[in-house]
C-alpha positions in Angstrom: 0.0 -0.2 -0.1 1.2 3.3 -1.0 1.1 5.9 2.3 3.9 8.2 1.4 5.7 9.4 -1.9 8.6 7.3 -0.2 6.5 4.3 -1.3 6.4 5.0 -4.9 9.0 2.8 -7.1 9.7 5.7 -9.3 10.6 8.0 -6.2 13.1 5.3 -5.0 14.6 4.8 -8.0 15.2 8.3 -9.0 16.3 9.3 -5.5 19.0 6.6 -5.2 20.1 7.6 -8.9 20.5 11.0 -7.7 22.8 9.9 -4.8 24.9 7.7 -7.3 25.2 10.8 -9.6 26.3 12.9 -6.5 29.0 10.6 -5.6 30.3 10.5 -9.4 30.0 14.2 -9.9 32.1 15.0 -6.7 35.0 13.5 -8.7 34.5 16.1 -11.6 37.3 18.8 -12.0 36.9 21.8 -9.9 36.3 24.0 -12.9 33.0 22.3 -13.4 31.9 23.0 -10.0 29.5 25.9 -10.7 28.5 24.5 -14.2 28.1 20.8 -15.0 28.6 19.4 -11.6 25.9 21.8 -10.3 23.6 21.4 -13.1 23.7 17.5 -13.0 23.3 17.4 -9.1 20.2 19.9 -9.2 18.3 18.3 -12.1 18.8 14.8 -10.7 17.7 15.6 -7.4 14.8 17.7 -9.2 13.3 14.5 -10.3 12.5 12.9 -7.1 11.8 16.4 -5.5 9.0 17.0 -8.0 7.5 13.4 -7.3 7.2 14.3 -3.7 6.0 17.6 -4.0 3.3 16.4 -6.5 2.5 13.5 -4.2 1.7 16.0 -1.4 -1.0 17.7 -4.1 -2.2 14.2 -5.4 -5.8 15.2 -4.3 -5.8 17.5 -7.2 -5.1 15.3 -10.1 -3.8 18.2 -12.4 -1.5 19.4 -9.9 0.0 16.0 -9.3 0.3 15.3 -12.9 2.0 18.6 -13.7 4.7 17.8 -11.2 5.3 14.4 -12.9 5.7 16.3 -16.3 8.2 18.4 -14.4 10.1 15.2 -13.2 10.2 14.0 -16.7 11.8 17.3 -17.9 14.3 17.1 -15.1 14.9 13.6 -16.0 15.6 14.4 -19.7 17.7 17.2 -18.4 19.9 14.7 -16.6 20.3 12.6 -19.6 21.6 15.8 -21.3 24.2 16.7 -18.7 25.4 12.8 -18.5 26.0 13.0 -22.3 28.3 16.1 -21.6 30.1 14.5 -18.6 30.9 11.4 -20.9 32.0 13.5 -23.9 34.2 15.7 -21.5 35.8 12.5 -20.3 34.5 12.9 -16.7 32.8 9.5 -16.7 33.3 6.1 -18.3 31.1 4.3 -20.9 30.0 2.0 -18.4 28.9 4.9 -15.9 27.1 6.7 -18.9 25.3 3.1 -19.9 24.3 2.7 -16.0 22.9 6.2 -15.8 21.3 6.1 -19.1 19.4 2.9 -18.2 18.2 4.3 -15.1 16.9 7.3 -16.4 15.1 5.5 -19.3 13.6 3.4 -16.6 12.5 6.3 -14.4 11.0 7.8 -17.5 8.9 4.8 -18.3 7.8 4.4 -14.6 6.8 8.0 -14.4 5.0 7.9 -17.5 3.1 4.9 -16.4 2.2 6.6 -13.1 1.3 9.7 -15.1 -1.0 7.8 -17.6 -2.7 5.6 -14.8 -3.3 8.2 -12.3 -6.8 8.8 -11.1 -7.6 11.1 -8.0 -10.3 9.6 -6.0 -12.9 12.3 -5.5 -13.5 12.9 -1.7 -16.2 15.2 -0.1 -13.9 18.4 0.1 -13.2 18.1 -3.8 -15.7 19.6 -5.8 
């Protein structure tokens, strides 16, 4: 049973990937601290953060779904930044493939949740 955003599989995976990226990005050159490193960490954290924020608004279907759309946008942004990290030589092809697979998986889970979510109407929603 889902009682919290932390129970959503898409949240769990996106949070873990953000932590994995944080560990990898800490090894990037110092000159990337305020550009690629910062962008990658912020966008990866934004995926799970948008899911969590949307969950708190789940009784308003459109609000929840809008946050899921924002999470998908951040997910795509992460894919862009890991491409830069690969091409700049900051991550290996194996690390790139790992993250690319994870972001694809997150995108599919997020899409399925978005398509299947239906807010149950309650007495305070009219």
